[in-house]
N, C-alpha and C positions, 0 to 999 in steps of 0.2 A: 629019094631021101634028101631032105633039105640039108644044105651045107651052111646054113646061117641061122641065127637067132634074132629075134626082134625084142627090143627093150625100150623103155622110156628114156628120153634124153636127159642127160645130167651134165654138169660142168666138165666132167671127165671126157665128154664127147666133143667139146667145143672146138678144139684145134682140128680134130679129124674131120668134122663137118665142114669147116672152112677149107681144108685141103681138098675135100671131095668137090666142093663148089668150084674151086679154082681149076680142078681137072676138067670139070664140066664146062666151065667158061672158056677153057682153052679151045674147045670144039665149037661152042656156041657163045661167041664173044658178047652178045647182048645180055646174057644171063647175069644177074647181079651176084655179088659175093656178100652175103649178109653175116655180120659178126655173130658168132655162136651164142654170145651172151644174150642176144635178143630173144632167144628161145627159152630163156629162164624167166621171162617177164610174166606178170599176171595174165596177160592176154593168152599165153600158152600154158597157163596153170603151172608155172615154174618148171616146165618141161614135160608135164603129164600129157600134154596134147601134141607131143612130138615123138615120133617113133624112129629108132635107129636100127638098121639091119647090120649085124656084125658077122664076119666069117669065123671059121674055126679058130683063127689066131686072135680073135677079138678086134680085128680091124673093121672100121666102119666102111661099109660098101654101098650103103643107101640110106636115105632118110625121108621122112614125110611129116611136115608140120601141119597142124590144123588150127586155124585161127577163126573161132566162131564169133559172128556178129549176131547176137540173139535179140529178137524183138520181144519185149516184155509188156506190151500193151494189148488192147483188144482189137487192133487193126488186123487187116488181112495181109500185111506185108510179110514177105518170107524171111525166115532165118537164112543168112548167107554164111556159109562155112568155107573159108578160103583154104586151099590146100595145094600142095604140089608133091610129086613123087620123083625123087632124083636117085639115080643109081650110078655108081662109078662107070664111066664110059668104057673102061677096059674089060668089064664083066661080060662074059658070053652067056650068062644065065640071067640077064637083066629082067626078062619077063617074069620069071619065077620070083625074083626078089620084089619086083613091083607088085605082083599079085599078093604077096604076103603083106606088104605095107598097105596096099589098098584095103585088104580085109580089116586091118587094124583101124584105118581111118574111118571106114564105114561103121564099124562097131562103136567107135568113139563118137562119131557124129550123132548116132542115134541116142547114145547116153546123154550127151550134153544138151540135146534138144528135148529130151523126155519130160523135163520139168516145165516146159513152155509149149503145151500142145495147142493145136488150132492154127498153126502157121505152116505154110509150105516150107520145105527144106531144100535149099539149093546148095549142093556141093560144087564149088566153083574153082576151076583151074585157070590160071593165066599163063599163056605161052606166047613167045615170039614166033613169027612164021618160020624162022629157020630151025626151030626145035621140032623137026619133022617126026622124030621117033616118039617124043612125048605126046605130040598131037595125035599121032596114029594110035597110041596106046589108049588115051582117054576116049577117043571116038569108038574104039573097040569095046569099051565098057559102057557105052550108051550115052556118053556126054553129047551135048548139042552146042554148036556155036551160037552165041547170043548177041555179042556186040564187040566192038573194038575200043581200045584205049590208046590215046596218043601220048607219048612222052614228048614234051616240048622243051626247046632250048632257047635261052636268051644270051646273046654275046654281051658280056659286061664291059667290053671295050667300047661299045657303042654308047652314045649319049643317052643318059637316063633323064626323062622329063621330070620336072618338079610339079606335082599336081596336088591340089587341095580339095577336100570334100566340100559339098554345098551344105549350108545349114550350120547349126551350132554344134558342130562335131569337133572334138579334140582327139588327135591321134598322137600316141606316145609309145616308146618302147615299154614293154610290160613283161616283167619276169615272174609275176604272180607269186610272190614269196609266201603269202599266207594261204592256209587251207581254204579259207572263205573265198579268196580270189580264185583258187583252183576250182572250187565247186561252181562258182559263177561261170567260169570258162566252159566247163564240161556241160553245164545246163544249157547255155546259149548255143554252143556247138551242136548239141543233140537236137535242139529245136530247129536248127538250120538243116541238119542231116538226120531226120528221124529214121531213115532207112539204114543208117550206119552208126548207131549209138556207140559211145565208148563209156567205160567205167572210170571213175575217179582214180582207182588204183592203177589203171593203164597209163593215164596221163602222168601220174606221180612217178611211175617207173621211168617213163621217157625223160622226166625232169632230172633223173639221176644219171642219165647217159652221157657219154662223151660228146654227143651231138648237141645236147642242150647246154653243156658247159661252155660251148663257143657260140651258141645261137641265142635267139630271143624271139619274142613275138612283138608285132606292132598291133596295138589295139586301138579301136575307135570307140570313143565314149560320148554319150549325150548325157551330160551331168555325171551321175555315178552309174549309169546304165551302159553295159557293154553291148555294142550294136554291130561290131565287126572285128575280125582278127585275121592275121596271117602269121605263120611261123617261118622263120628262116634259120637254117642250120647247115652243117656239112659234116662229113665223116672223114677224118684224117686217115683212117684205115682204108677206106674205099679209094681215096685219092692217091694214097701210096701204091695201092694195087694197080690202078689204071694209069698212073702217071699224069693225071689231069687234075685241075683245080675246079671242082664242081661243087656248087652249093645248091640248096633247095629252097624254093618258095612254095610251101605246101600248107594244107589244112586251111585254105582260104575260105572265109565265110562272111556273109553280111546277113543280119537278121531280115527276114522277109518284110517286116514293117519299115525298114530303112533302106531298101534297095532303090536304085535310080538316083542316088545323090553323089555318085562318083567316089564312094567310100572305098570300094575294092581297088579301083585304080590308084588311089592315094596310098593305100596300104601296101600294094605290090611294089610301087616305085620306091617307097622307103625301104622295103626289104631288099630290093635290087641294089640300092645304094649301100646298104649295110654290108652285103656280100662283097661288093666291089671294094669298099674301104678295108675289108679284111683280107684282101689279096686273092679272092676267088676270080676266076676268069669266065665262068659261065654259070647260069642258073637254070635248073631243071624243075619241071612239075609234070604231073600226070592229069589228064582230063579225058573224060569219056567222049568218044567221037560224036555221040548223039547230042551232047550238050553244046548246041550251037551258040548260045549266048556267051558261055565261058570261052569258047574258041575265038569268037570275035573279040572279046575283051583281051585275051592274052595276045592274039595276033596284033591288035592295035598297040600293044605295049612292046612289040618287038620280038615276041616269042615265035619260033618256027618249029614245025613238026620235025622231030628227029627220027622217030621210029614208031611203029605200031605194034601193039600186042593184042591178043584176042582172048576173050572169055569163053570157056567151055563149061557147061553146067550139066550136072547129073541131078535129076529131080528125084528125090528120095520119097 
């Protein structure tokens, strides 16, 4: 007989989910602690795509978020549905709880993809090598290792070069205050990353976050045409938890028609300088290990590989 129930995430679960993550991170220090409010974003359908397991006292003992990246064109690209299943490390019935959460994730994955048939469905878990119990569990469910991702770190105490793009390119901080600007950003970003499209509502939600309140983007324009961008930000909550001053240079893109003009280098160095000026001590980003061009770019700008995580995919 089950001694837990599973329900959609709500704001009432936010603090409990953070505390569960902290307990998990105490054993697996590489695991991030994500603010619970993130799970109320449109990307998670305001909590509908996040499942919480609660014990008989109503305490959260496990949770599983599902972040669907749905392909809505006629290509053969797969739907990628990112997920994880975490259970409080003190539970001795972890497998039973994980199985319950897994069932909910699988059912929801089929629901959200049913409106966009004709694409393979990849249910994707990301784990650090130290998370042996999580890896063992997803492998037991039929997941396959597909690739690795590197978290890279750049020491901001080191000299940051001043680089300029070639051609008639103007780079400036860009907070994209109008919806028309936000729409342009989403459109160009999706043209650069068709395999990982975002919705306007997702970006607008991020723009309401504490991270955006301290961050910005640096945008490259040719006339009034957006040709490249990088976002820089940090999380005060995360830095308080880790005791470190970490910022992020993420969502880096240059439109394919404008690559090879040192635009990305110039964007990143401006982002690094912004973080340094705001008191951050290191900058992080993630890059897929197979993306050799990006690895060479970031290494050339002083980033070093900090750690590796792995993708495990269940093909539905």
